[in-house]
TORKOL-4160 file (C-alpha; in steps of 0.2 Angstrom, whole numbers, padded with zeros to 4 digits, m for minus):
143
<pt num="1" X="m0031" Y="0053" Z="m0121"/>
<pt num="2" X="m0031" Y="0067" Z="m0108"/>
<pt num="3" X="m0015" Y="0073" Z="m0100"/>
<pt num="4" X="m0009" Y="0063" Z="m0084"/>
<pt num="5" X="m0013" Y="0071" Z="m0067"/>
<pt num="6" X="0003" Y="0071" Z="m0056"/>
<pt num="7" X="0001" Y="0069" Z="m0038"/>
<pt num="8" X="0016" Y="0069" Z="m0026"/>
<pt num="9" X="0015" Y="0066" Z="m0008"/>
<pt num="10" X="0029" Y="0069" Z="0005"/>
<pt num="11" X="0034" Y="0057" Z="0018"/>
<pt num="12" X="0020" Y="0051" Z="0030"/>
<pt num="13" X="0030" Y="0048" Z="0046"/>
<pt num="14" X="0025" Y="0044" Z="0064"/>
<pt num="15" X="0007" Y="0045" Z="0061"/>
<pt num="16" X="m0007" Y="0034" Z="0069"/>
<pt num="17" X="m0023" Y="0027" Z="0061"/>
<pt num="18" X="m0033" Y="0018" Z="0074"/>
<pt num="19" X="m0051" Y="0012" Z="0074"/>
<pt num="20" X="m0057" Y="0019" Z="0057"/>
<pt num="21" X="m0072" Y="0011" Z="0049"/>
<pt num="22" X="m0063" Y="0010" Z="0032"/>
<pt num="23" X="m0044" Y="0009" Z="0028"/>
<pt num="24" X="m0030" Y="0016" Z="0038"/>
<pt num="25" X="m0022" Y="0023" Z="0022"/>
<pt num="26" X="m0032" Y="0023" Z="0006"/>
<pt num="27" X="m0025" Y="0029" Z="m0011"/>
<pt num="28" X="m0035" Y="0029" Z="m0027"/>
<pt num="29" X="m0029" Y="0036" Z="m0043"/>
<pt num="30" X="m0039" Y="0037" Z="m0059"/>
<pt num="31" X="m0033" Y="0036" Z="m0077"/>
<pt num="32" X="m0021" Y="0043" Z="m0082"/>
<pt num="33" X="m0011" Y="0048" Z="m0066"/>
<pt num="34" X="0006" Y="0048" Z="m0060"/>
<pt num="35" X="0009" Y="0045" Z="m0041"/>
<pt num="36" X="0025" Y="0046" Z="m0031"/>
<pt num="37" X="0026" Y="0045" Z="m0012"/>
<pt num="38" X="0042" Y="0055" Z="m0010"/>
<pt num="39" X="0052" Y="0049" Z="0005"/>
<pt num="40" X="0040" Y="0035" Z="0009"/>
<pt num="41" X="0027" Y="0030" Z="0022"/>
<pt num="42" X="0038" Y="0026" Z="0038"/>
<pt num="43" X="0036" Y="0023" Z="0057"/>
<pt num="44" X="0017" Y="0023" Z="0056"/>
<pt num="45" X="0005" Y="0014" Z="0067"/>
<pt num="46" X="m0010" Y="0007" Z="0057"/>
<pt num="47" X="m0021" Y="m0003" Z="0068"/>
<pt num="48" X="m0039" Y="m0009" Z="0072"/>
<pt num="49" X="m0046" Y="m0002" Z="0056"/>
<pt num="50" X="m0062" Y="m0009" Z="0048"/>
<pt num="51" X="m0054" Y="m0012" Z="0031"/>
<pt num="52" X="m0036" Y="m0013" Z="0024"/>
<pt num="53" X="m0021" Y="m0006" Z="0033"/>
<pt num="54" X="m0014" Y="0002" Z="0017"/>
<pt num="55" X="m0023" Y="0001" Z="0001"/>
<pt num="56" X="m0017" Y="0008" Z="m0016"/>
<pt num="57" X="m0028" Y="0006" Z="m0031"/>
<pt num="58" X="m0022" Y="0012" Z="m0048"/>
<pt num="59" X="m0033" Y="0013" Z="m0063"/>
<pt num="60" X="m0020" Y="0017" Z="m0077"/>
<pt num="61" X="m0005" Y="0028" Z="m0075"/>
<pt num="62" X="0011" Y="0025" Z="m0065"/>
<pt num="63" X="0016" Y="0025" Z="m0047"/>
<pt num="64" X="0031" Y="0023" Z="m0036"/>
<pt num="65" X="0027" Y="0020" Z="m0017"/>
<pt num="66" X="0038" Y="0015" Z="m0002"/>
<pt num="67" X="0030" Y="0007" Z="0013"/>
<pt num="68" X="0045" Y="0008" Z="0025"/>
<pt num="69" X="0061" Y="0016" Z="0020"/>
<pt num="70" X="0071" Y="0011" Z="0005"/>
<pt num="71" X="0086" Y="0020" Z="0012"/>
<pt num="72" X="0086" Y="0018" Z="0031"/>
<pt num="73" X="0084" Y="0000" Z="0039"/>
<pt num="74" X="0071" Y="m0001" Z="0053"/>
<pt num="75" X="0060" Y="0013" Z="0048"/>
<pt num="76" X="0045" Y="0002" Z="0044"/>
<pt num="77" X="0027" Y="0002" Z="0050"/>
<pt num="78" X="0016" Y="m0008" Z="0061"/>
<pt num="79" X="0000" Y="m0015" Z="0053"/>
<pt num="80" X="m0010" Y="m0024" Z="0066"/>
<pt num="81" X="m0028" Y="m0030" Z="0067"/>
<pt num="82" X="m0034" Y="m0023" Z="0051"/>
<pt num="83" X="m0047" Y="m0032" Z="0039"/>
<pt num="84" X="m0045" Y="m0039" Z="0022"/>
<pt num="85" X="m0026" Y="m0036" Z="0020"/>
<pt num="86" X="m0013" Y="m0028" Z="0029"/>
<pt num="87" X="m0006" Y="m0020" Z="0013"/>
<pt num="88" X="m0016" Y="m0021" Z="m0004"/>
<pt num="89" X="m0010" Y="m0015" Z="m0021"/>
<pt num="90" X="m0022" Y="m0016" Z="m0035"/>
<pt num="91" X="m0018" Y="m0012" Z="m0053"/>
<pt num="92" X="m0032" Y="m0010" Z="m0066"/>
<pt num="93" X="m0031" Y="m0006" Z="m0085"/>
<pt num="94" X="m0013" Y="m0002" Z="m0090"/>
<pt num="95" X="m0006" Y="0002" Z="m0074"/>
<pt num="96" X="0013" Y="0001" Z="m0071"/>
<pt num="97" X="0024" Y="0005" Z="m0056"/>
<pt num="98" X="0034" Y="0000" Z="m0041"/>
<pt num="99" X="0030" Y="m0003" Z="m0023"/>
<pt num="100" X="0044" Y="m0006" Z="m0010"/>
<pt num="101" X="0039" Y="m0014" Z="0006"/>
<pt num="102" X="0053" Y="m0013" Z="0019"/>
<pt num="103" X="0054" Y="m0018" Z="0038"/>
<pt num="104" X="0035" Y="m0018" Z="0041"/>
<pt num="105" X="0026" Y="m0029" Z="0054"/>
<pt num="106" X="0010" Y="m0036" Z="0048"/>
<pt num="107" X="0000" Y="m0046" Z="0061"/>
<pt num="108" X="m0018" Y="m0052" Z="0066"/>
<pt num="109" X="m0026" Y="m0047" Z="0049"/>
<pt num="110" X="m0044" Y="m0052" Z="0049"/>
<pt num="111" X="m0053" Y="m0059" Z="0034"/>
<pt num="112" X="m0064" Y="m0047" Z="0024"/>
<pt num="113" X="m0075" Y="m0049" Z="0009"/>
<pt num="114" X="m0068" Y="m0062" Z="m0003"/>
<pt num="115" X="m0055" Y="m0061" Z="m0011"/>
<pt num="116" X="m0048" Y="m0051" Z="0004"/>
<pt num="117" X="m0046" Y="m0066" Z="0016"/>
<pt num="118" X="m0034" Y="m0058" Z="0029"/>
<pt num="119" X="m0018" Y="m0058" Z="0019"/>
<pt num="120" X="m0003" Y="m0049" Z="0025"/>
<pt num="121" X="0001" Y="m0042" Z="0008"/>
<pt num="122" X="m0010" Y="m0044" Z="m0007"/>
<pt num="123" X="m0004" Y="m0039" Z="m0025"/>
<pt num="124" X="m0019" Y="m0040" Z="m0037"/>
<pt num="125" X="m0019" Y="m0036" Z="m0056"/>
<pt num="126" X="m0035" Y="m0034" Z="m0066"/>
<pt num="127" X="m0037" Y="m0033" Z="m0085"/>
<pt num="128" X="m0023" Y="m0031" Z="m0097"/>
<pt num="129" X="m0005" Y="m0024" Z="m0099"/>
<pt num="130" X="m0002" Y="m0022" Z="m0080"/>
<pt num="131" X="0016" Y="m0021" Z="m0075"/>
<pt num="132" X="0023" Y="m0019" Z="m0057"/>
<pt num="133" X="0038" Y="m0023" Z="m0047"/>
<pt num="134" X="0035" Y="m0027" Z="m0028"/>
<pt num="135" X="0050" Y="m0027" Z="m0018"/>
<pt num="136" X="0047" Y="m0036" Z="m0001"/>
<pt num="137" X="0065" Y="m0037" Z="0005"/>
<pt num="138" X="0069" Y="m0034" Z="0024"/>
<pt num="139" X="0053" Y="m0041" Z="0030"/>
<pt num="140" X="0054" Y="m0045" Z="0049"/>
<pt num="141" X="0053" Y="m0064" Z="0052"/>
<pt num="142" X="0037" Y="m0061" Z="0062"/>
<pt num="143" X="0028" Y="m0055" Z="0046"/>
């Protein structure tokens, strides 16, 4: 098995994705890989995209992502009027990791191609031996 490729990303903060034909934020990692998002994705406006607000697909390897701040309450993101799912995590083939979702507002998500039927958050696992921990604490009551 080849050595894992490591990808680290610093905080994405106060960024706007508005009106893209595809996803607002799209992360796809191939086998084997290690992905960490450093600080997190915070205070962003992800709206009116033709696909997911935030999509992360992992095909093997490990990941650690925060959407909103794990440390500072109130530093979430706005996901509005996206298609398929506001936030989608998909794990394929022996993926393992952690995704924290904190203080985000997810509204008006439109249905896309099945099985992406307009969910606020969709956590999907395919094949075998997938392990994840999704922490959706501190979600606002409007989500």
